[in-house]
C-alpha positions as CSV (number, residue, x, y, z in Angstrom):
1,M,37.5,51.7,52.8
2,K,40.5,51.3,50.5
3,T,39.8,50.0,47.0
4,K,40.3,46.3,46.5
5,T,40.3,44.1,43.5
6,I,38.2,40.9,43.4
7,V,39.0,38.5,40.6
8,F,36.5,35.6,39.9
9,D,36.9,32.4,38.1
10,L,33.9,31.5,35.9
11,D,33.4,27.8,35.5
12,D,32.4,26.0,38.6
13,T,32.6,29.2,40.5
14,L,30.1,31.8,39.2
15,V,28.3,29.1,37.2
16,K,28.4,25.3,37.4
17,E,29.9,23.7,34.3
18,I,27.3,20.9,34.7
19,D,24.5,23.4,34.2
20,Y,26.2,24.6,31.0
21,L,26.3,21.0,29.8
22,K,22.6,20.5,30.5
23,S,21.8,23.7,28.7
24,A,23.9,22.6,25.7
25,F,22.3,19.2,25.6
26,S,18.8,20.8,25.6
27,A,19.7,23.1,22.8
28,I,21.3,20.3,20.8
29,A,18.3,18.0,21.3
30,H,15.9,20.6,20.1
31,W,18.1,21.5,17.2
32,I,18.5,17.9,16.0
33,D,15.0,16.6,16.6
34,A,12.6,19.1,18.0
35,E,9.7,16.7,17.9
36,N,11.5,14.0,20.0
37,S,10.8,15.1,23.5
38,K,12.7,12.2,24.9
39,L,16.0,12.9,23.2
40,Y,17.4,15.1,25.9
41,D,16.6,12.5,28.6
42,Q,18.4,9.9,26.4
43,M,21.4,12.1,26.0
44,W,21.6,12.6,29.8
45,K,21.4,8.8,30.3
46,W,24.3,8.3,28.0
47,Y,26.3,11.0,29.8
48,L,25.6,9.4,33.2
49,A,26.7,6.1,31.8
50,K,29.9,7.7,30.7
51,E,29.1,6.9,27.1
52,N,30.1,9.2,24.1
53,V,26.9,11.2,23.7
54,F,28.0,12.8,20.4
55,S,29.0,9.5,18.9
56,H,25.5,8.1,19.6
57,L,23.9,11.2,18.0
58,V,26.0,10.9,14.9
59,D,25.1,7.3,14.6
60,R,21.4,8.1,14.9
61,Y,21.3,11.2,12.8
62,P,23.3,10.8,9.6
63,N,23.0,14.5,8.7
64,V,24.8,15.5,11.9
65,S,28.6,15.5,12.2
66,L,30.8,15.5,15.2
67,E,32.1,18.9,14.3
68,M,28.6,20.3,14.0
69,L,27.8,19.1,17.5
70,K,30.9,20.5,19.0
71,T,30.2,23.9,17.4
72,K,26.6,23.9,18.7
73,Y,27.9,23.0,22.2
74,R,30.4,25.8,22.2
75,T,28.3,28.5,20.6
76,H,24.8,28.0,22.0
77,Q,23.3,30.7,24.3
78,P,23.0,29.0,27.7
79,D,20.0,29.1,29.9
80,F,21.1,30.4,33.3
81,Q,17.8,31.8,34.6
82,S,18.4,30.4,38.1
83,Y,21.6,32.4,38.6
84,G,20.1,35.8,39.2
85,Y,21.7,36.1,42.6
86,I,25.2,36.2,41.0
87,K,24.4,39.5,39.2
88,N,22.9,41.0,42.4
89,Y,26.0,40.1,44.3
90,L,28.4,41.6,41.7
91,E,26.3,44.8,41.6
92,A,26.6,45.1,45.3
93,L,30.3,44.7,45.2
94,K,30.5,47.4,42.5
95,E,28.4,49.7,44.6
96,K,30.9,49.3,47.4
97,G,33.7,50.5,45.1
98,F,35.5,47.2,44.4
99,K,37.4,46.6,41.2
100,L,36.0,43.4,39.6
101,G,37.9,41.0,37.3
102,L,37.2,37.7,35.6
103,I,39.8,35.1,34.6
104,T,38.8,32.0,32.6
105,D,40.1,29.6,30.1
106,G,38.2,28.5,27.0
107,F,36.8,29.7,23.7
108,S,35.9,33.3,23.6
109,I,32.4,32.8,22.2
110,T,31.6,30.1,24.8
111,Q,32.7,32.2,27.8
112,R,31.2,35.4,26.5
113,N,27.9,33.7,25.9
114,K,28.0,32.5,29.5
115,L,28.6,36.1,30.7
116,K,25.8,37.4,28.5
117,A,23.4,34.7,29.8
118,L,24.3,35.8,33.4
119,D,23.9,39.4,32.3
120,I,27.2,40.3,34.1
121,E,29.6,41.1,31.3
122,N,29.5,44.8,31.8
123,L,30.1,44.5,35.6
124,F,33.8,43.6,35.2
125,D,36.6,46.1,35.0
126,L,38.8,43.5,33.2
127,I,38.0,40.1,31.7
128,V,40.8,37.8,30.8
129,I,39.7,34.9,28.5
130,S,42.5,32.6,27.4
131,E,41.7,32.6,23.7
132,E,41.5,36.4,23.7
133,F,44.5,37.0,26.0
134,G,46.9,34.6,24.3
135,S,47.8,32.4,27.2
136,E,46.0,30.0,29.6
137,K,46.1,29.5,33.3
138,P,48.5,28.9,35.0
139,S,50.4,31.5,33.0
140,E,51.4,34.2,35.5
141,A,50.5,36.9,33.0
142,N,46.8,35.9,33.2
143,Y,46.8,36.6,36.9
144,T,49.1,39.7,37.1
145,A,47.1,41.5,34.4
146,F,44.9,42.6,37.3
147,H,47.8,44.4,39.0
148,Q,47.1,47.3,36.6
149,F,44.4,48.5,39.1
150,A,47.2,49.1,41.7
151,T,45.0,48.3,44.6
152,E,46.3,47.4,48.0
153,D,44.6,44.0,48.2
154,Y,43.6,41.4,45.6
155,F,41.1,38.6,46.2
156,Y,40.8,35.6,43.9
157,I,37.6,33.5,44.1
158,G,37.7,30.2,42.2
159,D,37.7,26.5,42.3
160,T,40.3,24.7,44.4
161,L,42.5,23.5,41.5
162,M,42.9,27.0,40.1
163,C,43.6,28.5,43.5
164,V,46.3,26.0,44.1
165,I,47.9,27.0,40.8
166,A,47.6,30.7,41.9
167,L,49.3,29.8,45.1
168,S,52.3,28.5,43.2
169,I,52.8,31.7,41.1
170,L,51.5,34.6,43.1
171,E,52.5,36.1,46.5
172,L,49.5,35.4,48.7
173,Q,48.5,37.0,51.9
174,Q,45.6,34.7,52.7
175,I,43.7,31.7,51.2
176,L,40.3,30.8,52.6
177,H,38.3,27.7,51.8
178,I,34.7,28.6,51.3
179,H,33.5,25.3,49.9
180,P,35.0,21.9,49.1
181,G,35.3,23.1,45.5
182,L,35.6,26.8,46.1
183,V,38.2,28.9,47.8
184,L,38.9,32.6,48.3
185,I,42.5,33.9,48.1
186,Q,43.6,37.3,49.3
187,I,46.6,38.5,47.3
188,R,48.6,41.5,48.7
189,H,50.3,43.5,45.9
190,E,53.7,43.5,47.7
191,T,57.0,41.8,47.4
192,T,56.6,40.1,50.8
193,P,56.6,36.3,50.7
194,Y,53.5,34.1,51.2
195,R,53.2,33.9,55.0
196,Y,50.3,31.7,56.0
197,F,47.6,29.3,54.9
198,R,44.4,29.4,57.1
199,K,41.3,27.4,56.7
200,C,37.9,29.1,57.0
201,T,34.3,27.8,57.7
202,L,33.0,26.0,54.7
203,F,30.4,27.8,52.6
204,P,28.7,27.1,49.3
205,I,28.9,30.2,47.2
206,E,25.2,30.9,47.6
207,Q,25.7,31.0,51.4
208,F,28.9,33.1,51.0
209,I,26.9,35.7,49.0
210,K,24.0,35.6,51.5
211,D,26.4,36.1,54.5
212,S,28.2,38.8,52.6
213,H,25.1,40.9,52.4
214,Q,24.5,40.6,56.2
215,I,27.7,42.4,56.9
216,T,28.3,40.8,60.3
217,N,31.6,40.2,62.1
218,Q,31.1,36.5,61.5
219,S,30.1,36.8,57.9
220,S,32.2,36.1,54.8
221,W,31.7,39.8,53.8
222,S,34.1,40.7,56.6
223,L,36.9,39.0,54.6
224,L,36.5,41.6,51.9
225,E,36.4,44.7,54.3
């Protein structure tokens, strides 16, 4: 099998952003008022009601500022205990000889803490975080940085919006919808133009990973062979 590069998005691909928010709310609630077991539930109610959660907290707790809350949100160590299958999947890809990359926007400390919580930081051959890299998606440089691996094929797995952006700036051989909010793009490192757009069976990422391990002709793993 020829070496291939698989580049993953992070937020709402490897980890759901709503789970990060819940983790941050829990950490903030405990930090502000550890004895108030109902504070987290109240914060969640405010959020669901589309109210400004941080403004409510500043009003209730005079010693807490908006900037302090933002800092706590961005720097807390998230709880991602339910995401163990992600590490197992990436390890399986590494064992098969794939080059792995990660591309994500955001603050370095926030995104690095997510990777550490998932225990996958050391599994990537290249990590492109906008604050560290100096530019954000959809900058072409953020995507083409992975061409340094000089592999025949490149796959990009991410949420729909980012993949549409990738479509506009990269020469793509294939784009596959895996989930209403998740798609897989195959990028061939050639000068040939983008040729076709083909839909695939819808999969949540958990099912995509499960099917990948089955290595059947119908499985999503075959897309990476």
